[in-house]
N, C-alpha and C positions, 0 to 999 in steps of 0.2 A: 728372608726367606731363602732357605737353602737350595741351590740350583738342583734341578730334577735329576741329574746324573750323580747326584751325591747324597749322603747322609750325614747325620753328626758323627757316625763312627768312622766314616772315611776320614773328615776333619781330624778326629781326635787319634787315630791311627797313624795319620800322616806326621801329626806332631810328635808323637811316641816313638814310631819305628821308622820315619824316614822315609816310607814307601807304602803305596797303595794300590790296588787297581781300579781303574776307571773303566767301566764298560761302556763301549760305544762312542767313546769322546769323538772320532774321526769318522763314524761310521757313514757319514754321508758324503765325505771327501775322499773315500778309498779310491774309487776309479782316476780322481784328479790327482791325487799323489801317485798312484803307479804311473800316471803319464810324466807327472814331474821326474820323477826317479829314472823312467826311460830316458827321458832328456838329458838328465843329470850324468848319466853313463855314457850318452852318445857324444855329450858336451862337456867333459868334465873340466872342473874348475882348477886353479891353482894349488890348493890343498888336497887334492884328489890323490888316493893311497892305493896301491895294491899291497896287503897286509902279509903277504906269504912269502917264506925263505923257498930258495931254489929247490925242488923236490917235494915239496908239499902240496897236495892234491887239491883241487877245487880253484874255488877265486872267492876273495875277501875283500870286496871293494868298500872303501867310504870316502866320504866326501862332505865338506861344511861350508857355510856362509854362502850358499848360493840363493835363498829366497829373493834377493832383490832383481837377480837376472832370470830365474825360472818362474814364469807367470803362475804356472800351476800350484807351486807352493805357495806363493803370496796369496793367491785368492783362496787356497785351502785354511790358510792360518786364520785369514780374516772372516771367512764364512764359518769356521767351526766355534764351538762354544767353548775353545782352550783357555781365552783370556779369563772369562768369567770363572772357570773352575779353578783356575791357577790362582786367581785373588782369595777364593774360599779357603783353598787347602792352605796357602801362604799366610792367611790371616792379614791382608794387605789390601790396601784401597786401590793402589797403582798397579799397573802390570806393564812391565817393559821388555820388548823384544832384546834378545840377547843373540843367538843364532839357531840354525837348522843343522841338521845333520843327518846323512843318508848312509845307512850300513847294510850291504848286501853280501849274502853268505850263498853261492851257488850250491846245488847238490854235491855231496861229497868232499865238502871243506871241513876237514878235520880239525883245524885250527880254532882252538876258543879265543872269545875275546878276554885279554887279561883281567885279572881283579884290579881295580882301581877307583879312585874317587876323580871327579871332575874338577872339584875346588881348585886342587894345588896347581891346575894346568892354566887357571883361569887369571885374569887380571881384576877380578872381582871377588868382593867378600860381603856376606850378610847371612843372615839367619833364613830371610825370606826369599828363597829359589825354589824353581822346581823345573823338571825336565819331564817330557813326555816321551817314552818310547813306543811307537804303535807300529805294530808288525802288519804288513799290507797283504800276508798270506796266512792261512791258518798255522799256528804255532803249538806244537805238541814237545820236541824235544830240543827246539834251538832257541829257546825264550831267554829271556833276559833274566838274571839271578841277581838278589839283591841282599844284604846283610842288614837285617833290621838293627836299627838302634847305633848302627856306625857314625851316623852323622852327628852324634854325642861325644864320639871320643874326643879324648884331651888333645891328642896328637894327630895331625893328618898322614895319609899314607904316603910313602914315598912315590913321587911320579916318574914315570919311567917311558922310554922310548920303545914302542910296542916290537918293532923290528929288531932294533940292534940290543934290547934289554939292557940298558944304561942309564943311569940317572938323567933326569932332565935338567937338573939343576945342580950348582956346585955344592950346598949344604945339607949334604945327606943327614947330619946330625939333627935338624929340625924336624925330621920325620921319623916315624915307624915304619920298620921294613912290611913289605907287602905280606900280609899273613896267608895262609892258606885254610879259608873258612871250610872245606870241608873235613879237612884231616883235624882242625880244632873244634870241630862241632858247633860251628855258629850257628845263629838262626837264620838260615837262608830262605827268602820268599822267591817262589818260582812259580809261574802261572800258566796254565794253557788256555792259549787266546786265539780269538776271531779277529779276522782283518777289521782295522778301526778301535778295538780296544787300545788301552794305554796303561802302562805302567808309569805312575807319577813318583819320582823321586827327588829327594833333596840332593843338591851339587856333593854335599858330603858324604853322601851314602855310598859306601864300598859296593862296587857292582861288576859284573861280567856277563860273559854269556858262552854257551856251550858251542863246540862246533855245529855244522849241519850235516847229520850224516842220514839224512831223508833223502827222497827220491825227488824233492820239489825244492825250489830255490825260496830263500828266506828274505824278503825286502823289508827293511823297517825304517820309518821315518820319526825322526827326533826333533823336538823343538824344546829350546833351553829359554826359559823366561825369570825375570827378577821382579822384586817385590820392592816395598818402600825403603827398608832399609840397606839395599843393596849399593856398594860404593866400590869406586875404583882404588885398586892398592898396587903398588910397585912390587915385582918379583924379582928374584936374584938373576934373572935372565929372560931371555924370549919366551912369552908365554904361548899357548896354543888353544883359540886361534891367537895369530899376533896382532892383527889390525893394525898396521904400519901406520904411522903418521897421526894417531889418534889426539895427540896434543892434550890427554886428559892428565890432571894431577892427583897426588893422592889425597882421598877424603871425599872427592866429586862424585856426584852421580854420573852415569854414563850421558854422552852427549846424546839428545835426542834426535839429531838429524841423522847419526849413523843408528841408533838404537831407539827407534820409536816408540812411543807410549801405545800398547793396544788397550789398555784400560786407564783413564785418567779422569779422577774425580774433579780435577779443577777446568775440566773442558765443558 
């Protein structure tokens, strides 16, 4: 039976396009997640960043890997149907936690989130991956933007540092340069969303977001999950997130004491 939040068209579209809108995925956890974001901003973790250069207006805060220390995140992940929905979208029997990510753009933040794929930054590879990007405020103009079909490109997109705009790794030739999807007429999917809706996209899907020129803040909670075929891979430099001291080897499934199973058919 398909999950009540999904149809077969969702599943087919996710495989074909690498992106689909899931209405109401976190609708019952919105207040809980808002409280978690407030706690996160008041008590930033070691990876927290302010993504604006001097002279740029607004505030663009992001932080990740906080779900183990912020109870609101942990409880919302467990209570939501995210794992069950992820399993169906990925075509996976198991669903494993990877990390959470908070992104907040205050009113008047003109800076867009640069176009990028998540996969090149990560130390995990697989076809069965999903990120959920869920706004905690109504979104009309500051929504996530995803390029349909980009998860199937032959070459990954060059990962860069958002502020410095430099290459993340030394092997530039292994990547394609970051495209300009608007100028190149690519199929960009962008949705008006209510709090608790979620864009589901593959780790290899090219995505970015507009700045926030509205009069209200835009808080977003992201959840990154893994399926059956996800395996640890070595990258030519430190990854983001880095997870220091993980002690994993090429080809292994991620260690479950750090990356627990949210859905495990063996249990």
